[in-house]
LOMAR-181053 format. One record per atom (N, C-alpha, C): x, y, z; atom name; residue number from 1. Coordinates in steps of 0.02 Angstrom, whole numbers. Example, Ala and Ser with C-alpha at 12.3 -4.5 7.8 and 13.67 -1.06 7.14 Angstrom:
[[660; -284; 390]; "N"; 1] [[615; -225; 390]; "CA"; 1] [[660; -165; 390]; "C"; 1] [[642; -112; 354]; "N"; 2] [[684; -53; 357]; "CA"; 2] [[645; 2; 394]; "C"; 2] 
This chain:
[[9935; -3191; 8676]; "N"; 1] [[9993; -3147; 8685]; "CA"; 1] [[10034; -3168; 8746]; "C"; 1] [[10010; -3216; 8783]; "N"; 2] [[10048; -3240; 8841]; "CA"; 2] [[10026; -3208; 8906]; "C"; 2] [[10062; -3227; 8959]; "N"; 3] [[10048; -3202; 9026]; "CA"; 3] [[10079; -3133; 9035]; "C"; 3] [[10043; -3086; 9064]; "N"; 4] [[10074; -3022; 9080]; "CA"; 4] [[10119; -3030; 9141]; "C"; 4] [[10175; -2995; 9141]; "N"; 5] [[10221; -2996; 9197]; "CA"; 5] [[10210; -2933; 9237]; "C"; 5] [[10200; -2941; 9303]; "N"; 6] [[10180; -2886; 9345]; "CA"; 6] [[10229; -2870; 9402]; "C"; 6] [[10275; -2915; 9415]; "N"; 7] [[10324; -2903; 9468]; "CA"; 7] [[10377; -2853; 9443]; "C"; 7] [[10397; -2805; 9484]; "N"; 8] [[10445; -2754; 9461]; "CA"; 8] [[10507; -2781; 9428]; "C"; 8] [[10537; -2833; 9455]; "N"; 9] [[10599; -2860; 9427]; "CA"; 9] [[10587; -2894; 9360]; "C"; 9] [[10526; -2917; 9347]; "N"; 10] [[10509; -2949; 9283]; "CA"; 10] [[10496; -2899; 9228]; "C"; 10] [[10475; -2839; 9245]; "N"; 11] [[10453; -2791; 9194]; "CA"; 11] [[10512; -2767; 9151]; "C"; 11] [[10568; -2744; 9169]; "N"; 12] [[10589; -2722; 9236]; "CA"; 12] [[10575; -2647; 9248]; "C"; 12] [[10560; -2633; 9311]; "N"; 13] [[10552; -2565; 9335]; "CA"; 13] [[10585; -2562; 9404]; "C"; 13] [[10622; -2510; 9417]; "N"; 14] [[10656; -2503; 9482]; "CA"; 14] [[10607; -2476; 9534]; "C"; 14] [[10570; -2521; 9563]; "N"; 15] [[10523; -2505; 9617]; "CA"; 15] [[10531; -2559; 9670]; "C"; 15] [[10523; -2540; 9733]; "N"; 16] [[10536; -2588; 9787]; "CA"; 16] [[10484; -2642; 9796]; "C"; 16] [[10423; -2631; 9770]; "N"; 17] [[10370; -2681; 9778]; "CA"; 17] [[10320; -2674; 9721]; "C"; 17] [[10281; -2727; 9712]; "N"; 18] [[10229; -2726; 9660]; "CA"; 18] [[10171; -2681; 9681]; "C"; 18] [[10145; -2644; 9633]; "N"; 19] [[10089; -2600; 9645]; "CA"; 19] [[10047; -2594; 9582]; "C"; 19] [[9984; -2577; 9589]; "N"; 20] [[9941; -2567; 9530]; "CA"; 20] [[9959; -2502; 9495]; "C"; 20] [[9990; -2455; 9532]; "N"; 21] [[10014; -2392; 9503]; "CA"; 21] [[10077; -2370; 9538]; "C"; 21] [[10120; -2336; 9501]; "N"; 22] [[10183; -2311; 9528]; "CA"; 22] [[10187; -2236; 9515]; "C"; 22] [[10224; -2201; 9557]; "N"; 23] [[10237; -2129; 9547]; "CA"; 23] [[10307; -2120; 9520]; "C"; 23] [[10312; -2085; 9464]; "N"; 24] [[10377; -2068; 9434]; "CA"; 24] [[10389; -1993; 9444]; "C"; 24] [[10448; -1976; 9466]; "N"; 25] [[10467; -1906; 9471]; "CA"; 25] [[10495; -1884; 9404]; "C"; 25] [[10463; -1833; 9374]; "N"; 26] [[10484; -1805; 9310]; "CA"; 26] [[10497; -1731; 9320]; "C"; 26] [[10560; -1715; 9331]; "N"; 27] [[10580; -1646; 9346]; "CA"; 27] [[10541; -1621; 9407]; "C"; 27] [[10500; -1570; 9401]; "N"; 28] [[10466; -1542; 9459]; "CA"; 28] [[10398; -1574; 9472]; "C"; 28] [[10378; -1622; 9431]; "N"; 29] [[10312; -1652; 9439]; "CA"; 29] [[10318; -1727; 9452]; "C"; 29] [[10263; -1756; 9474]; "N"; 30] [[10258; -1828; 9481]; "CA"; 30] [[10204; -1853; 9434]; "C"; 30] [[10216; -1910; 9404]; "N"; 31] [[10168; -1940; 9357]; "CA"; 31] [[10149; -2009; 9381]; "C"; 31] [[10085; -2023; 9386]; "N"; 32] [[10060; -2089; 9406]; "CA"; 32] [[10057; -2132; 9343]; "C"; 32] [[10087; -2192; 9346]; "N"; 33] [[10086; -2239; 9290]; "CA"; 33] [[10069; -2309; 9315]; "C"; 33] [[10050; -2351; 9268]; "N"; 34] [[10046; -2423; 9279]; "CA"; 34] [[10104; -2453; 9240]; "C"; 34] [[10128; -2511; 9259]; "N"; 35] [[10182; -2542; 9222]; "CA"; 35] [[10171; -2617; 9217]; "C"; 35] [[10176; -2641; 9155]; "N"; 36] [[10163; -2712; 9139]; "CA"; 36] [[10214; -2733; 9086]; "C"; 36] [[10237; -2794; 9089]; "N"; 37] [[10277; -2821; 9034]; "CA"; 37] [[10236; -2874; 8998]; "C"; 37] [[10237; -2870; 8931]; "N"; 38] [[10208; -2922; 8889]; "CA"; 38] [[10265; -2954; 8849]; "C"; 38] [[10324; -2961; 8882]; "N"; 39] [[10385; -2983; 8849]; "CA"; 39] [[10428; -2923; 8833]; "C"; 39] [[10399; -2864; 8838]; "N"; 40] [[10434; -2800; 8832]; "CA"; 40] [[10400; -2751; 8881]; "C"; 40] [[10438; -2704; 8909]; "N"; 41] [[10411; -2662; 8962]; "CA"; 41] [[10364; -2607; 8936]; "C"; 41] [[10312; -2593; 8974]; "N"; 42] [[10263; -2541; 8958]; "CA"; 42] [[10248; -2499; 9020]; "C"; 42] [[10243; -2434; 9009]; "N"; 43] [[10217; -2387; 9059]; "CA"; 43] [[10153; -2359; 9030]; "C"; 43] [[10099; -2361; 9069]; "N"; 44] [[10034; -2339; 9045]; "CA"; 44] [[10010; -2280; 9086]; "C"; 44] [[9992; -2226; 9052]; "N"; 45] [[9964; -2167; 9084]; "CA"; 45] [[9891; -2162; 9067]; "C"; 45] [[9850; -2148; 9116]; "N"; 46] [[9779; -2134; 9103]; "CA"; 46] [[9774; -2059; 9089]; "C"; 46] [[9745; -2041; 9031]; "N"; 47] [[9738; -1971; 9012]; "CA"; 47] [[9665; -1955; 8999]; "C"; 47] [[9648; -1891; 9002]; "N"; 48] [[9579; -1870; 8989]; "CA"; 48] [[9562; -1872; 8915]; "C"; 48] [[9612; -1859; 8872]; "N"; 49] [[9600; -1855; 8801]; "CA"; 49] [[9664; -1874; 8763]; "C"; 49] [[9663; -1927; 8724]; "N"; 50] [[9723; -1947; 8687]; "CA"; 50] [[9742; -1897; 8633]; "C"; 50] [[9693; -1860; 8607]; "N"; 51] [[9708; -1811; 8555]; "CA"; 51] [[9753; -1755; 8581]; "C"; 51] [[9745; -1736; 8643]; "N"; 52] [[9784; -1681; 8671]; "CA"; 52] [[9842; -1704; 8715]; "C"; 52] [[9850; -1769; 8723]; "N"; 53] [[9905; -1795; 8765]; "CA"; 53] [[9972; -1777; 8734]; "C"; 53] [[10021; -1759; 8775]; "N"; 54] [[10088; -1741; 8750]; "CA"; 54] [[10130; -1804; 8740]; "C"; 54] [[10111; -1842; 8688]; "N"; 55] [[10140; -1908; 8676]; "CA"; 55] [[10216; -1904; 8664]; "C"; 55] [[10238; -1859; 8622]; "N"; 56] [[10310; -1855; 8607]; "CA"; 56] [[10350; -1834; 8668]; "C"; 56] [[10330; -1779; 8701]; "N"; 57] [[10368; -1754; 8758]; "CA"; 57] [[10366; -1802; 8817]; "C"; 57] [[10306; -1820; 8840]; "N"; 58] [[10301; -1865; 8898]; "CA"; 58] [[10325; -1935; 8881]; "C"; 58] [[10312; -1957; 8820]; "N"; 59] [[10336; -2023; 8799]; "CA"; 59] [[10411; -2028; 8803]; "C"; 59] [[10445; -1978; 8778]; "N"; 60] [[10519; -1976; 8781]; "CA"; 60] [[10544; -1975; 8853]; "C"; 60] [[10515; -1933; 8894]; "N"; 61] [[10537; -1928; 8964]; "CA"; 61] [[10528; -1993; 9002]; "C"; 61] [[10469; -2023; 8995]; "N"; 62] [[10455; -2084; 9032]; "CA"; 62] [[10494; -2143; 9003]; "C"; 62] [[10499; -2147; 8937]; "N"; 63] [[10535; -2201; 8905]; "CA"; 63] [[10607; -2206; 8929]; "C"; 63] [[10638; -2149; 8940]; "N"; 64] [[10709; -2147; 8961]; "CA"; 64] [[10718; -2136; 9035]; "C"; 64] [[10666; -2141; 9074]; "N"; 65] [[10669; -2129; 9146]; "CA"; 65] [[10714; -2180; 9181]; "C"; 65] [[10750; -2157; 9231]; "N"; 66] [[10795; -2200; 9270]; "CA"; 66] [[10761; -2264; 9295]; "C"; 66] [[10698; -2260; 9310]; "N"; 67] [[10662; -2318; 9338]; "CA"; 67] [[10656; -2377; 9289]; "C"; 67] [[10669; -2364; 9225]; "N"; 68] [[10664; -2417; 9175]; "CA"; 68] [[10734; -2432; 9147]; "C"; 68] [[10768; -2482; 9175]; "N"; 69] [[10837; -2497; 9155]; "CA"; 69] [[10844; -2518; 9081]; "C"; 69] [[10790; -2544; 9051]; "N"; 70] [[10791; -2564; 8981]; "CA"; 70] [[10750; -2516; 8937]; "C"; 70] [[10736; -2457; 8964]; "N"; 71] [[10690; -2409; 8933]; "CA"; 71] [[10621; -2442; 8932]; "C"; 71] [[10571; -2405; 8908]; "N"; 72] [[10503; -2433; 8907]; "CA"; 72] [[10461; -2402; 8852]; "C"; 72] [[10412; -2440; 8828]; "N"; 73] [[10360; -2412; 8785]; "CA"; 73] [[10311; -2375; 8830]; "C"; 73] [[10279; -2324; 8803]; "N"; 74] [[10233; -2284; 8844]; "CA"; 74] [[10166; -2280; 8808]; "C"; 74] [[10113; -2298; 8844]; "N"; 75] [[10045; -2296; 8817]; "CA"; 75] [[10006; -2240; 8852]; "C"; 75] [[9967; -2204; 8812]; "N"; 76] [[9923; -2151; 8836]; "CA"; 76] [[9852; -2175; 8826]; "C"; 76] [[9816; -2189; 8882]; "N"; 77] [[9752; -2223; 8880]; "CA"; 77] [[9696; -2177; 8901]; "C"; 77] [[9647; -2169; 8857]; "N"; 78] [[9585; -2132; 8872]; "CA"; 78] [[9529; -2184; 8878]; "C"; 78] [[9498; -2186; 8936]; "N"; 79] [[9444; -2234; 8947]; "CA"; 79] [[9378; -2203; 8926]; "C"; 79] [[9347; -2231; 8875]; "N"; 80] [[9281; -2208; 8852]; "CA"; 80] [[9227; -2238; 8895]; "C"; 80] [[9230; -2304; 8905]; "N"; 81] [[9188; -2339; 8953]; "CA"; 81] [[9224; -2403; 8973]; "C"; 81] [[9193; -2445; 9012]; "N"; 82] [[9226; -2505; 9038]; "CA"; 82] [[9244; -2557; 8984]; "C"; 82] [[9217; -2548; 8924]; "N"; 83] [[9229; -2595; 8869]; "CA"; 83] [[9265; -2564; 8810]; "C"; 83] [[9286; -2500; 8815]; "N"; 84] [[9314; -2465; 8757]; "CA"; 84] [[9364; -2412; 8779]; "C"; 84] [[9424; -2416; 8750]; "N"; 85] [[9475; -2365; 8764]; "CA"; 85] [[9505; -2341; 8699]; "C"; 85] [[9533; -2281; 8702]; "N"; 86] [[9574; -2254; 8648]; "CA"; 86] [[9645; -2254; 8673]; "C"; 86] [[9693; -2268; 8628]; "N"; 87] [[9762; -2276; 8648]; "CA"; 87] [[9809; -2245; 8597]; "C"; 87] [[9858; -2208; 8621]; "N"; 88] [[9914; -2186; 8580]; "CA"; 88] [[9977; -2215; 8610]; "C"; 88] [[10026; -2232; 8567]; "N"; 89] [[10084; -2269; 8590]; "CA"; 89] [[10149; -2234; 8569]; "C"; 89] [[10194; -2226; 8618]; "N"; 90] [[10262; -2203; 8606]; "CA"; 90] [[10307; -2263; 8618]; "C"; 90] [[10338; -2289; 8565]; "N"; 91] [[10382; -2348; 8573]; "CA"; 91] [[10454; -2326; 8584]; "C"; 91] [[10486; -2360; 8630]; "N"; 92] [[10556; -2346; 8645]; "CA"; 92] [[10597; -2354; 8581]; "C"; 92] [[10637; -2304; 8566]; "N"; 93] [[10680; -2308; 8508]; "CA"; 93] [[10647; -2291; 8441]; "C"; 93] [[10580; -2281; 8441]; "N"; 94] [[10546; -2268; 8377]; "CA"; 94] [[10502; -2206; 8379]; "C"; 94] [[10480; -2185; 8437]; "N"; 95] [[10433; -2129; 8441]; "CA"; 95] [[10361; -2155; 8435]; "C"; 95] [[10316; -2109; 8417]; "N"; 96] [[10245; -2129; 8413]; "CA"; 96] [[10235; -2176; 8353]; "C"; 96] [[10195; -2228; 8365]; "N"; 97] [[10180; -2277; 8313]; "CA"; 97] [[10104; -2280; 8304]; "C"; 97] [[10082; -2310; 8248]; "N"; 98] [[10011; -2315; 8234]; "CA"; 98] [[9976; -2367; 8276]; "C"; 98] [[10012; -2418; 8297]; "N"; 99] [[9982; -2472; 8336]; "CA"; 99] [[10036; -2512; 8372]; "C"; 99] [[10016; -2546; 8424]; "N"; 100] [[10062; -2590; 8462]; "CA"; 100] [[10020; -2641; 8498]; "C"; 100] [[10023; -2703; 8475]; "N"; 101] [[9983; -2756; 8506]; "CA"; 101] [[10001; -2768; 8579]; "C"; 101] [[10066; -2771; 8594]; "N"; 102] [[10084; -2783; 8664]; "CA"; 102] [[10065; -2723; 8707]; "C"; 102] [[10067; -2663; 8678]; "N"; 103] [[10047; -2603; 8716]; "CA"; 103] [[9972; -2603; 8730]; "C"; 103] [[9932; -2624; 8681]; "N"; 104] [[9860; -2629; 8692]; "CA"; 104] [[9845; -2680; 8747]; "C"; 104] [[9880; -2736; 8746]; "N"; 105] [[9871; -2787; 8798]; "CA"; 105] [[9891; -2760; 8867]; "C"; 105] [[9948; -2727; 8871]; "N"; 106] [[9972; -2699; 8934]; "CA"; 106] [[9923; -2648; 8962]; "C"; 106] [[9896; -2604; 8919]; "N"; 107] [[9849; -2553; 8941]; "CA"; 107] [[9786; -2585; 8970]; "C"; 107] [[9760; -2635; 8936]; "N"; 108] [[9700; -2669; 8961]; "CA"; 108] [[9714; -2704; 9026]; "C"; 108] [[9770; -2738; 9032]; "N"; 109] [[9788; -2771; 9095]; "CA"; 109] [[9791; -2720; 9152]; "C"; 109] [[9825; -2664; 9139]; "N"; 110] [[9830; -2611; 9190]; "CA"; 110] [[9761; -2585; 9210]; "C"; 110] [[9718; -2574; 9160]; "N"; 111] [[9651; -2550; 9174]; "CA"; 111] [[9608; -2599; 9213]; "C"; 111] [[9616; -2663; 9198]; "N"; 112] [[9579; -2715; 9235]; "CA"; 112] [[9604; -2719; 9306]; "C"; 112] [[9670; -2720; 9316]; "N"; 113] [[9698; -2724; 9383]; "CA"; 113] [[9673; -2666; 9427]; "C"; 113] [[9665; -2607; 9397]; "N"; 114] [[9643; -2549; 9435]; "CA"; 114] [[9567; -2544; 9441]; "C"; 114] [[9531; -2592; 9412]; "N"; 115] [[9458; -2594; 9418]; "CA"; 115] [[9421; -2547; 9372]; "C"; 115] [[9454; -2522; 9320]; "N"; 116] [[9424; -2474; 9274]; "CA"; 116] [[9392; -2507; 9213]; "C"; 116] [[9415; -2568; 9196]; "N"; 117] [[9393; -2601; 9134]; "CA"; 117] [[9365; -2670; 9147]; "C"; 117] [[9322; -2692; 9102]; "N"; 118] [[9297; -2760; 9103]; "CA"; 118] [[9349; -2807; 9071]; "C"; 118] [[9333; -2871; 9070]; "N"; 119] [[9382; -2921; 9046]; "CA"; 119] [[9389; -2924; 8970]; "C"; 119] [[9345; -2892; 8933]; "N"; 120] [[9350; -2889; 8860]; "CA"; 120] [[9341; -2817; 8839]; "C"; 120] [[9393; -2790; 8804]; "N"; 121] [[9395; -2718; 8790]; "CA"; 121] [[9414; -2707; 8717]; "C"; 121] [[9379; -2662; 8683]; "N"; 122] [[9399; -2639; 8617]; "CA"; 122] [[9449; -2583; 8627]; "C"; 122] [[9506; -2588; 8593]; "N"; 123] [[9559; -2537; 8597]; "CA"; 123] [[9565; -2504; 8529]; "C"; 123] [[9552; -2439; 8528]; "N"; 124] [[9557; -2400; 8466]; "CA"; 124] [[9625; -2365; 8464]; "C"; 124] [[9666; -2385; 8415]; "N"; 125] [[9732; -2354; 8405]; "CA"; 125] [[9729; -2314; 8340]; "C"; 125] [[9780; -2274; 8328]; "N"; 126] [[9783; -2235; 8266]; "CA"; 126] [[9778; -2280; 8204]; "C"; 126] [[9805; -2341; 8209]; "N"; 127] [[9806; -2386; 8152]; "CA"; 127] [[9748; -2434; 8148]; "C"; 127] [[9700; -2431; 8193]; "N"; 128] [[9643; -2476; 8191]; "CA"; 128] [[9623; -2500; 8260]; "C"; 128] [[9578; -2548; 8261]; "N"; 129] [[9550; -2573; 8324]; "CA"; 129] [[9572; -2645; 8337]; "C"; 129] [[9582; -2660; 8401]; "N"; 130] [[9597; -2727; 8425]; "CA"; 130] [[9547; -2745; 8480]; "C"; 130] [[9535; -2810; 8487]; "N"; 131] [[9495; -2834; 8543]; "CA"; 131] [[9542; -2871; 8590]; "C"; 131] [[9545; -2849; 8653]; "N"; 132] [[9589; -2879; 8703]; "CA"; 132] [[9547; -2909; 8758]; "C"; 132] [[9564; -2971; 8776]; "N"; 133] [[9528; -3006; 8830]; "CA"; 133] [[9579; -3033; 8880]; "C"; 133] [[9563; -3023; 8945]; "N"; 134] [[9605; -3051; 8998]; "CA"; 134] [[9560; -3069; 9057]; "C"; 134] [[9564; -3131; 9078]; "N"; 135] [[9523; -3156; 9133]; "CA"; 135] [[9555; -3147; 9201]; "C"; 135] [[9613; -3117; 9204]; "N"; 136] [[9645; -3104; 9269]; "CA"; 136] [[9709; -3145; 9277]; "C"; 136] [[9740; -3135; 9334]; "N"; 137] [[9806; -3166; 9347]; "CA"; 137] [[9804; -3241; 9336]; "C"; 137] [[9858; -3266; 9307]; "N"; 138] [[9863; -3337; 9292]; "CA"; 138] [[9836; -3354; 9223]; "C"; 138] [[9806; -3305; 9189]; "N"; 139] [[9778; -3316; 9122]; "CA"; 139] [[9818; -3276; 9070]; "C"; 139] [[9821; -3304; 9010]; "N"; 140] [[9853; -3269; 8954]; "CA"; 140] [[9808; -3213; 8929]; "C"; 140] [[9838; -3163; 8900]; "N"; 141] [[9801; -3109; 8868]; "CA"; 141] [[9787; -3130; 8796]; "C"; 141] [[9726; -3121; 8774]; "N"; 142] [[9706; -3140; 8706]; "CA"; 142] [[9695; -3076; 8666]; "C"; 142] [[9723; -3074; 8605]; "N"; 143] [[9715; -3016; 8561]; "CA"; 143] [[9686; -3039; 8495]; "C"; 143] [[9635; -3003; 8471]; "N"; 144] [[9603; -3017; 8407]; "CA"; 144] [[9603; -2952; 8367]; "C"; 144] [[9622; -2957; 8304]; "N"; 145] [[9621; -2898; 8261]; "CA"; 145] [[9641; -2917; 8191]; "C"; 145] [[9634; -2869; 8145]; "N"; 146] [[9650; -2884; 8075]; "CA"; 146] [[9725; -2886; 8062]; "C"; 146] [[9743; -2924; 8012]; "N"; 147] [[9812; -2923; 7987]; "CA"; 147] [[9807; -2893; 7917]; "C"; 147] [[9839; -2836; 7907]; "N"; 148] [[9834; -2801; 7843]; "CA"; 148] [[9903; -2781; 7819]; "C"; 148] [[9911; -2779; 7753]; "N"; 149] [[9973; -2755; 7723]; "CA"; 149] [[9974; -2679; 7726]; "C"; 149] [[10029; -2652; 7752]; "N"; 150] [[10035; -2579; 7755]; "CA"; 150] [[10087; -2552; 7707]; "C"; 150] [[10128; -2597; 7679]; "N"; 151] [[10180; -2574; 7633]; "CA"; 151] [[10204; -2633; 7591]; "C"; 151] [[10217; -2619; 7528]; "N"; 152] [[10250; -2666; 7484]; "CA"; 152] [[10306; -2629; 7449]; "C"; 152] [[10360; -2664; 7435]; "N"; 153] [[10415; -2631; 7401]; "CA"; 153] [[10466; -2682; 7376]; "C"; 153] [[10514; -2657; 7338]; "N"; 154] [[10569; -2697; 7313]; "CA"; 154] [[10635; -2666; 7334]; "C"; 154] [[10683; -2708; 7346]; "N"; 155] [[10750; -2685; 7365]; "CA"; 155] [[10799; -2716; 7316]; "C"; 155] [[10842; -2675; 7289]; "N"; 156] [[10895; -2700; 7245]; "CA"; 156] [[10959; -2705; 7285]; "C"; 156] [[10989; -2763; 7284]; "N"; 157] [[11052; -2774; 7319]; "CA"; 157] [[11108; -2781; 7268]; "C"; 157] [[11165; -2753; 7283]; "N"; 158] [[11221; -2760; 7235]; "CA"; 158] [[11244; -2833; 7231]; "C"; 158] [[11264; -2854; 7172]; "N"; 159] [[11291; -2921; 7164]; "CA"; 159] [[11360; -2924; 7195]; "C"; 159] [[11370; -2975; 7234]; "N"; 160] [[11436; -2986; 7264]; "CA"; 160] [[11458; -3057; 7247]; "C"; 160] [[11519; -3063; 7226]; "N"; 161] [[11546; -3129; 7211]; "CA"; 161] [[11579; -3155; 7274]; "C"; 161] [[11562; -3215; 7290]; "N"; 162] [[11591; -3246; 7350]; "CA"; 162] [[11649; -3289; 7333]; "C"; 162] 
């Protein structure tokens, strides 16, 4: 999946310096997030339970936060143990999705940087499981998982004479 980008200007996130976690002001509260780019920006929140996480509300607020000039995808990460996490994803412009490979990679990178995860982690998403491996800075993130058909269909286009 390539090298994760961690510098604020590369993500991009409007923060004065690189950090393993950032504080975002959301109305009257502050939310601690991690931020990583895997070619697209991600904000990762550590939550106690992905089932009860306010994915739509918090995802919308964080996705459109001033700190993200290009908006951001938002991941809600529940750590089961150092080798296994559960993840729900709010994608910018789409809302909650069943899976996101770059989001799974970003969440694992953020968890490793903060010392919460090992270098190889199973990520359980609504749409299935992925295996993410990252050996640390200077190394590419590796993702392994199934490729499955989720939809087939036909589209009829009107005939146009050129």
